C-alpha positions in Angstrom: 2.2 -6.2 25.2 3.5 -2.7 24.2 1.4 -0.6 21.9 2.5 2.8 20.4 -0.3 5.0 18.9 0.4 8.1 16.8 -1.3 10.4 14.3 1.2 11.3 11.6 -0.9 13.9 9.8 0.1 12.2 6.5 3.7 13.4 7.0 6.3 11.3 5.2 9.0 12.9 7.4 7.2 12.1 10.6 6.7 8.5 9.5 10.3 8.0 8.6 11.4 9.6 11.9 9.2 7.3 13.9 10.2 4.1 12.1 13.9 4.9 12.2 13.9 5.8 15.9 14.8 3.4 18.6 11.2 3.8 19.8 9.9 1.7 17.0 11.9 -1.3 18.0 10.6 -1.2 21.6 6.9 -1.7 20.6 5.0 -4.8 19.6 2.3 -3.0 17.8 2.3 0.5 16.2 -1.1 1.9 15.6 -0.9 4.8 13.0 -3.6 7.2 12.1 -3.2 9.3 9.0 0.0 7.6 7.8 1.7 8.8 4.7 0.0 7.0 1.7 1.7 7.1 -1.6 0.0 7.5 -5.0 0.2 3.7 -5.3 -2.0 3.5 -2.1 0.9 2.1 -0.1 2.5 3.3 3.1 6.1 2.8 4.4 7.2 0.4 7.1 10.4 -1.2 8.3 11.7 -4.7 8.1 10.8 -5.2 11.8 7.0 -5.1 11.1 4.1 -6.6 9.2 1.9 -3.9 7.7 -1.8 -4.4 8.2 -4.2 -2.2 6.1 -7.9 -1.9 6.6 -9.8 -4.8 5.0 -11.5 -2.4 2.6 -8.2 -1.7 0.9 -8.9 -3.8 -2.2 -12.7 -3.9 -2.2 -12.9 0.0 -2.1 -9.6 1.1 -3.7 -10.9 4.6 -4.3 -10.9 5.2 -0.5 -7.7 6.2 1.2 -6.7 4.2 4.3 -6.5 6.5 7.3 -5.4 3.8 9.8 -2.6 1.3 9.4 -1.3 -1.1 12.1 2.2 -2.4 12.2 2.8 -5.7 14.0 6.3 -6.8 15.2 7.7 -9.7 13.2 8.8 -11.1 16.6 5.1 -12.1 17.0 4.4 -15.6 15.6 2.0 -15.0 12.7 -0.1 -17.9 14.0 -0.8 -15.9 17.2 -2.7 -13.0 15.5 -5.2 -12.4 12.7 -6.9 -9.5 11.1 -10.6 -9.3 11.5 -12.8 -7.8 8.7 -14.3 -4.3 9.3 -16.1 -2.3 6.7 -14.3 1.0 7.0 -11.0 2.4 5.5 -10.5 4.1 8.9 -10.4 1.0 11.1 -7.9 -1.9 11.4 -8.9 -4.7 13.8 -6.5 -7.4 14.9 -7.0 -10.2 17.4 -4.2 -11.8 19.4 -4.6 -15.3 20.7 -2.5 -17.1 23.3 -2.5 -18.6 26.8 -4.1 -15.4 28.0 -7.1 -16.0 25.7 -8.0 -13.5 23.0 -7.3 -9.8 22.9 -8.9 -7.7 20.2 -7.3 -4.4 19.3 -9.0 -1.7 17.3 -7.0 1.0 15.5 -9.5 3.7 14.6 -9.1 7.0 12.8 -11.9 9.2 14.1 -12.6 12.2 11.9 
């Protein structure tokens, strides 16, 4: 399991640079803090990843997500799930497999 973590300081240029670099294709999970969020409350990703927002994204749309997790599409979608967490600054995913369960917290800490 390869995880890349980075604070992008809401920079669109930094996010494009990361996602278009060879680095992005070498990681299974990319944990972003302060990603660029558009006026439509969306971030950018690449065709190689599933984008996972905090579970509060729709229940509290007035809050901006400050953590986003990208999961490689090479992972079987039956092998992971998002777990609910009541914060726009936290994304929790759980991987399941022959190894058991692995829970990953992506936290933006102010």
